[in-house]
C-alpha positions as CSV (number, residue, x, y, z in Angstrom):
1,M,-137.2,-13.8,-12.5
2,K,-138.3,-16.6,-14.9
3,R,-137.3,-20.2,-14.3
4,V,-136.7,-22.2,-17.4
5,G,-137.3,-26.0,-17.3
6,V,-135.0,-27.9,-19.6
7,L,-135.9,-31.5,-20.4
8,G,-132.5,-33.2,-20.8
9,G,-129.2,-32.5,-19.2
10,G,-126.7,-33.3,-21.9
11,Q,-124.2,-30.9,-23.4
12,L,-126.9,-28.9,-25.3
13,G,-129.0,-28.4,-22.1
14,S,-125.9,-27.7,-20.1
15,L,-124.6,-25.0,-22.5
16,L,-128.1,-23.4,-22.7
17,L,-128.0,-22.8,-18.9
18,E,-125.1,-20.4,-19.3
19,S,-127.1,-18.2,-21.7
20,I,-130.2,-18.3,-19.4
21,Y,-128.2,-17.2,-16.4
22,R,-126.6,-14.4,-18.3
23,L,-130.0,-12.9,-19.1
24,G,-131.1,-13.0,-15.5
25,G,-133.1,-16.2,-15.6
26,T,-132.8,-19.4,-13.6
27,A,-133.1,-23.0,-14.7
28,A,-134.1,-26.5,-13.7
29,I,-133.0,-29.7,-15.4
30,Y,-135.0,-32.9,-15.8
31,D,-133.0,-35.9,-16.7
32,P,-133.0,-39.6,-15.6
33,D,-129.2,-39.5,-15.4
34,K,-127.9,-38.0,-12.2
35,M,-124.5,-37.6,-13.7
36,A,-125.7,-35.7,-16.8
37,P,-123.6,-32.5,-17.3
38,G,-126.5,-30.2,-16.9
39,C,-127.3,-31.7,-13.5
40,Q,-123.9,-30.5,-12.2
41,R,-124.6,-26.9,-13.2
42,T,-127.8,-26.0,-11.4
43,P,-129.2,-26.8,-7.9
44,H,-132.6,-27.4,-9.4
45,V,-132.5,-31.0,-10.6
46,F,-135.2,-33.6,-11.1
47,N,-133.8,-37.1,-11.8
48,A,-136.6,-39.5,-12.9
49,G,-137.9,-41.3,-15.9
50,W,-139.6,-39.7,-18.9
51,L,-142.9,-41.3,-18.0
52,D,-142.8,-40.7,-14.3
53,K,-145.9,-38.5,-14.0
54,E,-145.5,-37.6,-10.4
55,S,-141.9,-36.3,-10.9
56,L,-142.9,-34.6,-14.1
57,A,-145.8,-32.8,-12.3
58,K,-143.3,-31.5,-9.7
59,F,-141.0,-30.3,-12.4
60,F,-143.7,-28.5,-14.4
61,Q,-145.0,-26.9,-11.2
62,S,-141.5,-25.5,-10.4
63,C,-140.9,-23.6,-13.7
64,D,-142.4,-20.9,-15.8
65,V,-141.5,-22.0,-19.4
66,F,-140.0,-25.2,-20.8
67,T,-137.8,-26.5,-23.6
68,Y,-136.0,-29.7,-24.5
69,E,-132.5,-30.5,-25.6
70,F,-133.1,-33.6,-27.7
71,E,-135.9,-35.2,-29.6
72,N,-135.9,-38.5,-27.8
73,V,-137.8,-37.1,-24.8
74,E,-140.8,-39.4,-24.6
75,S,-143.7,-37.1,-25.7
76,A,-146.4,-39.3,-24.2
77,G,-145.2,-38.3,-20.7
78,L,-145.6,-34.6,-21.6
79,R,-149.1,-34.7,-22.9
80,D,-150.8,-34.1,-19.5
81,F,-148.8,-30.9,-19.1
82,A,-148.7,-29.4,-22.6
83,S,-152.1,-27.7,-22.4
84,E,-151.3,-25.8,-19.2
85,H,-147.6,-25.1,-19.6
86,Q,-145.7,-23.4,-22.4
87,I,-143.3,-25.8,-24.1
88,M,-141.0,-24.3,-26.8
89,P,-141.0,-25.6,-29.4
90,S,-144.5,-27.1,-28.9
91,L,-145.3,-30.7,-28.3
92,S,-146.7,-30.9,-31.8
93,V,-143.3,-29.9,-33.2
94,L,-141.6,-32.5,-31.0
95,E,-143.9,-35.3,-32.1
96,T,-143.5,-34.4,-35.8
97,T,-139.7,-34.2,-35.7
98,Q,-139.0,-37.2,-33.5
99,D,-140.8,-39.5,-35.9
100,R,-139.3,-39.9,-39.4
101,I,-142.6,-40.9,-40.9
102,A,-144.4,-37.9,-39.5
103,E,-141.5,-35.7,-40.6
104,K,-141.4,-37.0,-44.2
105,N,-145.1,-36.6,-44.5
106,F,-144.9,-33.1,-43.2
107,L,-142.3,-32.2,-45.8
108,A,-144.4,-33.6,-48.6
109,N,-147.6,-32.0,-47.4
110,S,-145.9,-28.6,-46.9
111,N,-144.3,-28.7,-50.4
112,L,-140.8,-28.5,-48.9
113,P,-137.9,-30.1,-50.8
114,H,-137.2,-33.7,-49.9
115,V,-135.9,-36.8,-51.4
116,D,-138.3,-39.4,-52.7
117,F,-139.5,-41.8,-50.0
118,R,-142.0,-44.5,-49.0
119,T,-143.2,-45.5,-45.6
120,V,-143.8,-49.0,-44.2
121,E,-145.7,-49.8,-41.0
122,N,-145.9,-53.6,-41.4
123,I,-142.9,-55.8,-41.9
124,D,-145.0,-58.1,-44.2
125,N,-145.3,-55.1,-46.7
126,L,-141.6,-54.3,-46.7
127,V,-140.5,-56.4,-49.6
128,S,-143.4,-55.5,-51.9
129,T,-142.9,-51.8,-51.1
130,A,-139.1,-52.1,-51.8
131,E,-139.7,-53.8,-55.1
132,E,-142.1,-51.1,-56.2
133,F,-139.8,-48.3,-55.0
134,G,-136.6,-49.7,-56.5
135,Y,-133.1,-50.4,-55.2
136,P,-130.8,-49.1,-53.8
137,F,-132.3,-47.1,-50.9
138,I,-131.6,-46.2,-47.3
139,L,-133.9,-47.9,-44.8
140,K,-134.5,-45.9,-41.7
141,T,-136.4,-46.6,-38.4
142,A,-139.2,-44.2,-37.7
143,R,-138.0,-43.5,-34.2
144,G,-134.8,-43.4,-32.2
145,G,-132.3,-42.6,-35.0
146,Y,-129.4,-40.3,-34.6
147,D,-125.7,-40.3,-35.4
148,G,-126.4,-43.0,-38.0
149,K,-128.3,-45.3,-35.6
150,G,-131.4,-47.0,-37.2
151,Q,-130.1,-46.6,-40.8
152,F,-129.4,-49.4,-43.2
153,R,-128.2,-49.2,-46.8
154,I,-130.1,-51.7,-48.9
155,E,-128.5,-52.4,-52.3
156,S,-130.6,-55.3,-53.5
157,G,-133.3,-57.7,-52.8
158,S,-130.7,-60.0,-51.3
159,D,-129.7,-57.3,-48.8
160,L,-133.3,-56.8,-47.8
161,N,-133.9,-60.5,-47.3
162,Q,-130.9,-60.6,-45.0
163,F,-132.2,-57.6,-43.1
164,V,-135.7,-59.2,-42.7
165,K,-134.2,-62.6,-41.7
166,A,-132.0,-61.0,-39.1
167,D,-134.7,-58.7,-37.6
168,R,-138.1,-60.4,-38.1
169,S,-138.1,-62.4,-34.9
170,K,-137.2,-59.2,-32.9
171,L,-139.6,-57.0,-34.7
172,A,-142.4,-59.5,-34.6
173,Q,-142.6,-59.3,-30.8
174,S,-144.2,-55.9,-31.2
175,P,-145.6,-55.3,-34.7
176,P,-146.7,-51.7,-34.1
177,A,-143.1,-50.8,-33.5
178,F,-142.2,-51.8,-37.1
179,R,-142.3,-48.4,-38.8
180,M,-139.7,-47.5,-41.3
181,V,-138.9,-45.1,-44.2
182,L,-137.4,-46.1,-47.5
183,E,-135.4,-43.1,-48.8
184,K,-133.9,-42.6,-52.3
185,I,-130.1,-42.4,-52.3
186,V,-128.9,-39.1,-53.7
187,D,-125.4,-38.2,-54.7
188,I,-124.6,-35.8,-51.8
189,K,-121.9,-33.2,-52.7
190,M,-122.3,-31.2,-49.5
191,E,-124.2,-31.2,-46.2
192,V,-125.2,-28.0,-44.7
193,S,-127.4,-26.8,-41.8
194,C,-129.3,-23.7,-41.0
195,I,-130.7,-22.7,-37.6
196,V,-133.8,-20.6,-37.4
197,A,-134.7,-18.8,-34.1
198,R,-138.3,-17.9,-34.0
199,A,-140.3,-16.2,-31.2
200,S,-143.3,-15.1,-33.4
201,D,-144.2,-14.2,-36.9
202,T,-142.6,-10.8,-36.5
203,D,-139.5,-11.9,-34.5
204,E,-137.5,-14.5,-36.3
205,V,-133.9,-14.7,-37.4
206,S,-131.7,-17.2,-39.2
207,F,-128.1,-18.0,-38.5
208,P,-125.4,-18.2,-41.2
209,V,-125.5,-21.5,-43.2
210,F,-123.0,-24.1,-41.8
211,E,-121.0,-26.5,-43.9
212,N,-120.8,-29.9,-42.3
213,V,-118.8,-33.0,-42.7
214,H,-119.7,-36.3,-41.1
215,A,-117.5,-39.3,-40.3
216,H,-119.1,-42.7,-39.6
217,H,-122.5,-40.9,-39.5
218,I,-121.4,-38.5,-36.7
219,L,-120.8,-34.8,-37.2
220,D,-117.1,-34.3,-37.5
221,T,-116.5,-30.7,-38.7
222,T,-118.6,-27.6,-39.1
223,L,-117.3,-24.6,-41.1
224,V,-118.8,-21.1,-41.2
225,P,-119.3,-19.4,-43.5
226,A,-120.2,-22.3,-45.8
227,R,-118.3,-22.3,-49.1
228,I,-121.4,-21.6,-51.2
229,S,-122.6,-18.6,-53.2
230,P,-124.6,-15.8,-51.5
231,A,-127.6,-16.7,-53.7
232,L,-127.5,-20.4,-52.6
233,E,-127.1,-19.3,-48.9
234,N,-130.1,-17.0,-49.2
235,R,-132.3,-19.7,-50.8
236,I,-131.4,-22.2,-48.0
237,K,-132.2,-19.6,-45.4
238,D,-135.6,-18.9,-47.1
239,I,-136.4,-22.6,-47.2
240,A,-135.4,-22.9,-43.5
241,K,-137.6,-20.1,-42.5
242,R,-140.5,-21.4,-44.5
243,A,-140.2,-24.8,-42.7
244,A,-140.1,-23.1,-39.3
245,R,-143.2,-21.1,-40.1
246,A,-145.0,-24.2,-41.5
247,L,-144.3,-26.0,-38.2
248,A,-145.3,-22.8,-36.2
249,V,-142.1,-23.1,-34.2
250,Q,-141.5,-21.0,-31.2
251,G,-137.9,-21.7,-30.2
252,L,-135.1,-23.1,-32.3
253,L,-135.4,-25.3,-35.4
254,T,-132.3,-26.7,-37.0
255,I,-132.7,-27.8,-40.6
256,E,-130.2,-30.2,-42.1
257,F,-129.8,-30.1,-45.9
258,F,-128.3,-32.3,-48.6
259,L,-126.9,-30.5,-51.7
260,T,-126.4,-32.3,-54.9
261,D,-125.3,-31.1,-58.3
262,N,-127.5,-33.3,-60.4
263,A,-130.6,-31.1,-60.5
264,T,-133.7,-32.8,-62.1
265,Q,-136.3,-31.3,-64.5
266,G,-139.2,-31.5,-62.1
267,E,-137.6,-29.8,-59.0
268,R,-136.6,-26.4,-60.4
269,E,-138.1,-24.3,-57.5
270,N,-135.4,-25.9,-55.2
271,Q,-132.5,-25.4,-57.7
272,I,-130.1,-22.6,-57.9
273,G,-126.7,-22.3,-59.6
274,G,-126.7,-25.9,-60.6
275,W,-127.4,-27.1,-57.0
276,Q,-130.4,-29.1,-55.9
277,I,-131.5,-28.5,-52.3
278,Y,-133.1,-31.3,-50.2
279,I,-134.1,-31.1,-46.5
280,N,-132.7,-34.2,-44.7
281,E,-134.3,-33.7,-41.3
282,F,-135.2,-31.3,-38.5
283,A,-133.9,-30.9,-35.0
284,P,-136.2,-28.6,-32.9
285,R,-133.4,-27.6,-30.4
286,P,-129.8,-26.4,-30.3
287,H,-127.7,-28.4,-32.6
288,N,-124.2,-29.9,-32.6
289,S,-123.3,-27.9,-35.7
290,G,-124.4,-24.7,-33.9
291,H,-121.6,-25.0,-31.3
292,V,-119.6,-22.9,-33.7
293,T,-121.9,-19.9,-33.1
294,M,-120.5,-19.6,-29.6
295,K,-117.4,-18.0,-31.1
296,A,-118.3,-17.2,-34.7
297,C,-121.5,-15.1,-34.2
298,S,-122.7,-12.0,-32.4
299,I,-125.2,-14.2,-30.6
300,S,-125.0,-18.0,-30.2
301,Q,-127.7,-20.5,-30.8
302,Y,-128.0,-20.8,-27.0
303,D,-128.3,-17.0,-26.6
304,A,-131.1,-17.0,-29.2
305,L,-133.1,-19.7,-27.5
306,A,-132.6,-18.1,-24.0
307,R,-134.0,-14.8,-25.4
308,I,-137.1,-16.5,-26.7
309,L,-137.7,-18.4,-23.5
310,L,-137.2,-15.3,-21.4
311,G,-139.1,-12.9,-23.6
312,V,-136.1,-10.9,-24.8
313,P,-136.2,-9.6,-28.4
314,L,-134.0,-11.4,-31.0
315,S,-131.2,-9.8,-33.1
316,E,-129.9,-11.0,-36.4
317,P,-126.8,-13.1,-35.8
318,R,-123.7,-11.7,-37.5
319,I,-120.4,-13.4,-38.1
320,F,-117.8,-11.6,-35.9
321,A,-114.8,-11.4,-38.3
322,P,-113.7,-12.0,-41.8
323,G,-112.2,-15.4,-42.3
324,Y,-113.5,-18.9,-41.2
325,F,-114.5,-20.6,-38.0
326,C,-114.2,-24.4,-37.8
327,M,-115.8,-26.5,-35.1
328,K,-114.3,-30.0,-34.6
329,N,-116.0,-32.6,-32.4
330,L,-114.0,-34.3,-29.7
331,L,-115.3,-37.8,-29.2
332,G,-114.6,-40.2,-26.4
333,D,-111.8,-41.7,-28.6
334,V,-109.7,-38.7,-27.7
335,W,-110.0,-39.4,-24.0
336,L,-109.4,-43.1,-24.5
337,A,-106.3,-42.4,-26.5
338,Q,-104.9,-40.3,-23.6
339,D,-105.9,-43.1,-21.2
340,R,-107.0,-40.6,-18.6
341,K,-110.3,-39.3,-17.1
342,E,-109.4,-35.6,-17.5
343,L,-108.4,-34.4,-20.9
344,S,-104.9,-33.0,-21.1
345,L,-104.7,-29.8,-23.2
346,A,-100.9,-29.5,-23.1
347,S,-100.7,-29.3,-26.9
348,L,-103.0,-26.2,-27.0
349,A,-99.9,-24.0,-26.8
350,D,-98.9,-25.1,-30.2
351,F,-102.1,-24.1,-31.9
352,P,-102.8,-20.3,-31.7
353,E,-105.7,-20.8,-34.2
354,I,-107.7,-22.7,-31.6
355,I,-109.8,-20.1,-29.9
356,D,-112.0,-22.3,-27.8
357,V,-112.1,-25.8,-26.3
358,V,-115.2,-27.1,-24.4
359,D,-115.2,-30.2,-22.3
360,Y,-118.8,-31.2,-21.7
361,G,-118.1,-32.8,-18.4
362,K,-119.5,-36.3,-19.1
363,H,-118.5,-38.8,-16.5
364,E,-117.6,-41.7,-18.9
365,A,-115.7,-41.6,-22.1
366,R,-116.8,-44.1,-24.8
367,E,-115.9,-44.5,-28.4
368,K,-117.9,-42.2,-30.7
369,R,-119.5,-40.4,-27.7
370,K,-119.5,-36.6,-28.0
371,M,-117.4,-35.4,-25.2
372,G,-116.4,-31.9,-26.2
373,H,-115.4,-29.7,-29.1
374,A,-112.8,-27.2,-30.3
375,I,-113.1,-24.1,-32.5
376,A,-110.4,-22.8,-34.8
377,Y,-110.3,-19.4,-36.5
378,S,-108.2,-18.5,-39.5
379,H,-108.1,-16.3,-42.6
380,S,-108.9,-19.2,-44.9
381,A,-111.1,-22.2,-44.8
382,Q,-108.2,-24.5,-45.5
383,S,-106.1,-23.3,-42.6
384,A,-109.0,-23.3,-40.2
385,L,-109.8,-26.9,-41.1
386,A,-106.2,-27.9,-40.9
387,A,-105.7,-26.3,-37.4
388,A,-108.8,-28.0,-36.0
389,R,-107.8,-31.3,-37.5
390,D,-104.2,-31.2,-36.4
391,F,-105.2,-30.0,-32.9
392,R,-107.4,-33.1,-32.4
393,L,-104.7,-35.4,-33.8
394,S,-102.3,-33.8,-31.3
395,L,-104.7,-34.7,-28.4
396,M,-104.6,-38.3,-29.6
397,H,-100.8,-38.2,-30.1
398,K,-101.1,-38.9,-33.8
399,Q,-99.4,-37.3,-36.8
400,D,-101.3,-35.6,-39.6
401,T,-101.6,-37.9,-42.6
402,A,-104.8,-36.8,-44.1
403,Q,-105.5,-34.5,-47.0
404,L,-108.1,-31.8,-46.8
405,D,-110.6,-31.0,-49.5
């Protein structure tokens, strides 16, 4: 019986455990937080820092194969173990995808679709690079960015001067830490994601394309199937698989895409039906948007990763039923609105379209913290979106005042 070591005990790692156990495996969690959800679901727990070599050595000695549930695992702590232990996806994939500069350069060098960008690794070169690149742009930190963190919209030289003035003293304390990406702003008409599960060159599958909507930079809603043409979906899947192969992924790779309708003359190979396709970023792990696969698909993203880790063949994910599945994130704001530690689901009786509610079991509710999710199913996209929206509003004791697209 294989034991899988999971680096990180948040909701993604916690939900992965269930799929591992169902296939006959066991699992251990490594996480600095003793209260992390995954630490409550297995007796095999290691609570220590990401650079604690002694604890990491014990963890790696206790398991047969390894994965991670988020990119902010400090890769430096894993280097001593990567040569002797199988980490899926590899440490090379982790290091590329946890660093925006490395990731953007990979996209460019692999001829994968990406928005125009520049990189800056010295604050003294930021202004001159910005002037050459042109305003407006999004300024992103190379490391540590997720859910909108580490991103700044810069409209003009005045905006940039204010940014530099506010941050120079902090950044000057450790100049090597100043590493940023300037990214061209594109007119995004839709955001989608595609998950590729890959065990080898001959055993790889892709999930249906998900249509995503963000609110305040945090994923709010995922709809499957995405409301795009079959031709566009197939092109996105092809690009996703091409990216996973270029990275030599063994495990999961989530590819987030921007779609625009202002295709340009020089980018025809990534155009279809008037749409221009850009890769936004990678996540080499289960993904928030992939929660919907737990109910929508014949195998979930967690099942797929568990199969790869345990050496079980993959099968092509199929959408279970005609119609639409909608995942809605439940943030800490819901718990705070109820003013209680345990979420009351009394209103669930009024929403037959809600087919799943998952509470991640986090010990503290905070605004904008991902605490759980709900999944709705209906015959139309509009009614699935409405049910998910209205259910969340009911949990917060609010009335529906919004219009759906």
